[in-house]
N, C-alpha and C positions, 0 to 999 in steps of 0.2 A: 234400448235393448229389451225392456219389458214389453214394448209394443210388438217387436219382432218375435219375441218368444210366444206371445199370445197368438200371433198369426201363423206360428209354426216355422218361421224363417230365422230363428235364432237358436240359442241354446235351450235346453230343456227347462221347463218351468221349475223343476226340482233343483236345477243348478243355478238358477238366477240369483238367489241370495248369496251363494258363494262367489259368483261373478261380481256382484256389487261389493262384497267384502274385499275381494282382490283389488278392485279398482280403488276403493277408499284407502286401503293400506298403501298401495303404490303411490297414490297422490300425496298422502300424508308424509310418506317417506321423503318426498320432494318439497315439503313445506307448503302444500296447497290444501285448501279446504275441499270438502266433497261437493260444494256448490259452484266451484270454479270450472272454467272451460278446460276440457281435457284434450282437445284436438291436437294442440301443438306437441304434447308428450307422446302422441301416437303417430306422428309424422316424422319430423326431423329428430334424429338421435334416439329413435325407438330401441334399436338393438343395444346401444350402449346403456340406456336406462334400464333395460331388462337385465343386462349383465350385472349392473350395479345392484339391482333389486335382488337377484339371485344370491349375490355375495352377502347382502344384508340378511337374507333368510338363512343362509348357511351359518352366519355368525350367531343367529338365534337358535341354532341347532335344530332347525326344522328338518323333518325326514325328506328323503329324496322324492317320495311320492307326493308329498305336500307341495314341494317346489315345482315338480312337473305339472301338477294340477294348476298352480297359480300361473305358471307360464302359459298354459293352454287357455286359461280364462282371459288373461290379458291379451293374448293373441286374438281372441274373439272381439274384444273391445277395439283393438287396432283395425281389424277387418271391417268393423262397423264404421269407424271414422273414415277409413279409406273409401268404403262404399258410398257413404254420405257425400264425401268430396266429389266423387265421380258423378253421382246423381245430381248434385247441385250444379256442377259444371255443365252437364248435359241439359238440364232443365233451363238454365240461364244462358245457354249457348256461350259459355265461358270456359276458362281453363281451370284445371286443378291447381292447387298451390305449387305442386312439383313442376307442372308444365310452365307456369308463369316464371318460376325461378330459372328453368332451363332457357326459356326464350330470352330472358334478361341477360343470362350468361352468354348466349350465342348471338346476341344482337349485333348485326353488321359483320359477322364472322362466317367464313366458309365452313360449314359443318363437316363436309367430307375431309377437308384438310385437317381440321382439328381432330377428327376421329383417327386419322392416320398418325398424327403426331402424338396422340395420347394413348393409342393402342386400344381404344374403345371401339368395338365394332359399329360401323355406320348404321347397320340395321337396329342395333340396340338404342342408339341415340334417337333415331327416327321413331322407334316404337315408344320411347319415353315421351317424345314431343307430341305424339299422337294420343297420349293419355295412358299409356302402359306404365306400370310401376316396376321399379327394380326388384329383383328377387334377392333374397339374402346372399345367394352365391355370387351375385354380380354387384354387390354394394361397393366393392373396391373400385369398380368402374365409375361410380358416381363421383368419387373424389378426384379422379384423374383430370377431368376438365377444370375442376375447381383449382387444383394445383397449377395446371397449365396457364390459367388466367390470373394466377396470383391471389386467389380468393382463400379465405380461411375456411377450411372444411366445416360444414354444419353438422356437428355431432349432437 
């Protein structure tokens, strides 16, 4: 994040210490040190983790502005992880972790039929398999194929 900040492609240099502080607190809350890999916490289960984090901040009686600021800073970290995933996948001519999970889930299965049975728009599934990411408003769609195939949802 600090490299992107210096290049003008990240958060402002003045906000960087707060962003690092938000990340450290978020990871410590989950029992991780600040030198451990953060990627998994910003991919699968991100929104549930953020919800839990907000609850913890509320228990600490943090003001609403503080909580909103922390959420915004953690959103920046998530955006960075997702951007790095996409960049690495493009550079290596490979798939993002989300694409790989989808391909494994749909291996040997007719996508169109599954889309119809699960109520997930076919265009949405195709967009995800092409490298697009689910939006928060369509997260419920991610779980439908998991349920359909008897998978435990990845929260």
